[in-house]
N, C-alpha and C positions, 0 to 999 in steps of 0.2 A: 597152697594154703586152703584150709577148709572154709567153706562158706558158713557165715553166721546163721543160726536158725532164725526164722522170722519170730518177731515178738508176738506173744499171745494177744488175743483181743483184749483180755483183762489188763495187761500191762500197757497196751496202746491207749486204752481208755484212761488209765491212771496218768499216763504221760500227758494226755490232753489237759487233765485237771491240774496237774503240777505246772504245766506251762502257763495255764491261765492264772494260777495262784502267783507264780513269780512275776508275771506281767502286772497283776493287780497290786502286788506289794511294791513294785517299782513306781507305779503310777500313783498309788495312794499308800504311802508308807505308814501313815497313822491308821489305826483301826479303833473304832468306837469301843468304849468299855461298857456301854449300856447295852444289855442283851436285847432290848426291844429294837434299838436301832440296827443291831447286827442282824436280827431276824428279819427286819424290814428290808435290808439289803438282799438277803437270800430270797425273800418274797418278790422283790423287784426283778431279780434275775430270772426267777421262775416265770414271772409274767412275760418276760422277753422270750422265753422258750415257747410259751403258748402263742405269742404274737408271730414269731418266726414260723412256727408249725402251721398256724392258720394261713399265713401268706403262702406257704408252700402248697397247702391243700387247695386253697382258692385258685392258685395258678394252675393246678392240675385240672380243676373243674372248668376253667376257661379254655385251656388248651390241652388236648389229649396227652401231650408229652410233658406236661408240667411237673409230674413227679420225677421225671428224669433230669431235672435241672440241678446239676451238682452245686451251683452257687447257692440255691435256696436250701438244699440239704445241708451244705456246710455251714450256713448261717445258723440252722437249728443246732447242729453239733457244737458250734462255737458257744452258743448260748447255754447249752446243757453243761459244757465244760466250765463255763463261768459260774453257773449255779453251784456245781460241785465244788469249785474253788472257794466260793463264799461260804458254803457249808463247812468246808475244811478249815477255813480261816476262823469261823465261829468256834469250832472244836479246839483249835490250837489256842485261841485266846482263853477259852475255858480251862484248858489244862495248865496254861501258864498262871492263871489266877489261882488255881488249886495249889500249884507249886509255891507261888509267892505267899499264900496264906499259911502253908505248912513250914515255910522257911522265912520267918519275918526278919532275919538278920540282913536281908537284902542281897543274899547270894543269888547270882544269876543261875537260871536253870541250865542243865547240861547242854541243851540245844542252843541256848543263847550264848553260852560261853564259847562254844565251838565256832561261832560266826566271826 
């Protein structure tokens, strides 16, 4: 049997975002309709990226091997994926609103009907 080719870095990055999105949708099924609150959630996640990165860099400054700490690096990656997931969630909500505005009869969008 032929070996499956490794997934490209682009697809692995998107997998991380989609995993974070699915986790967020299970944990918080409701999503704000207010775009300011949606943007605030993205901003909060971006702040967590900065904090995690700062922690990683400060650890590296304290200990020569700090930048080689996979746990700190993975914390940054996790926060970046969550930020991407929240940005995607914002865009999905926007597209659903556009669809609902264009189809006032209450028809479910094609992606919602498939669920």
